[in-house]
C-alpha positions in Angstrom: -7.6 -2.6 1.5 -3.9 -3.4 0.5 -1.1 -2.2 -1.9 1.6 -3.7 -3.2 4.6 -1.4 -3.6 6.7 -1.3 -7.0 10.0 -0.2 -6.6 11.6 1.8 -9.8 14.3 4.6 -8.4 13.7 2.7 -4.8 14.5 -1.0 -4.9 12.1 -2.7 -6.8 10.7 -4.4 -3.5 9.4 -0.9 -2.0 11.0 -2.2 0.9 11.5 0.7 3.9 9.0 2.5 1.8 6.3 4.4 4.5 1.8 4.2 3.7 -0.1 6.4 5.2 -3.8 6.1 4.7 -6.3 8.8 5.4 -9.5 8.4 5.6 -13.6 7.5 7.8 -11.9 9.9 10.5 -8.4 7.6 11.0 -5.1 7.7 9.8 -2.7 4.5 10.1 0.6 4.1 8.2 2.0 1.0 7.7 6.3 0.4 5.7 6.4 -2.5 3.8 10.0 -4.7 5.8 11.3 -7.7 3.7 12.5 -10.6 5.7 10.7 -12.7 8.8 12.7 -15.6 9.7 15.1 -18.2 9.8 14.6 -19.3 5.6 10.9 -18.1 5.5 9.6 -14.0 4.5 6.5 -12.6 5.3 4.4 -11.1 2.3 5.7 -7.5 0.7 2.2 -7.0 0.3 1.3 -4.1 3.4 -2.4 -5.0 5.0 -5.0 -2.1 6.2 -8.2 -2.8 7.9 -11.2 -0.3 7.3 -13.5 -1.2 9.6 -17.2 0.5 7.3 -14.8 2.3 5.6 -15.7 2.1 2.0 -12.8 5.0 0.5 -10.0 6.7 1.3 -8.5 10.2 0.5 -5.7 10.3 0.3 -3.0 7.4 0.5 0.2 8.7 0.4 3.8 6.6 0.6 7.0 7.6 0.6 9.7 5.6 -1.1 13.1 5.2 0.0 14.1 7.2 -2.6 13.1 10.0 -0.8 10.3 10.4 -3.4 6.7 11.1 -2.7 3.1 10.8 -4.3 -0.2 11.4 -2.5 -3.3 9.6 -4.3 -7.0 10.9 -3.9 -10.1 8.5 -3.5 -9.3 5.4 -3.4 -12.3 3.2 -2.8 -11.7 -0.1 -0.4 -12.0 -4.1 -0.6 -8.9 -4.0 -3.9 -5.6 -5.1 -3.9 -3.0 -1.8 -5.9 0.2 -1.6 -7.1 1.3 1.6 -7.1 4.5 1.5 -9.1 6.9 4.5 -8.2 6.3 7.3 -9.5 3.6 6.0 -12.2 0.5 5.5 -9.2 -1.5 3.2 -9.5 -0.7 0.3 -11.9 -3.3 -2.1 -11.9 -6.5 -2.8 -9.3 -7.9 -6.6 -8.3 -11.0 -6.4 -6.3 -11.8 -8.9 -3.7 -14.3 -11.1 -3.7 -16.7 -11.6 -1.4 -17.0 -14.4 0.2 -19.9 -15.9 1.4 
């Protein structure tokens, strides 16, 4: 599961946003970090490995502006674009690899 965050009140790249997921008996969190090393940039999307879990109970996003959003019953195996204050604005399903 991957989240691409777009800030509106916060910075557009959502650097500093913290995403906490709960589902399948586990809780994980990660933050959007900028930079990388000299003349490079890391992917700004947040990726979570879920194993056999097929959906998440909650996804909480704490934006750098101080706002928080909670999403419920989110299916796994997708890339979600979440825009600050608007919730999920785009979903792309992962394609199965053969």
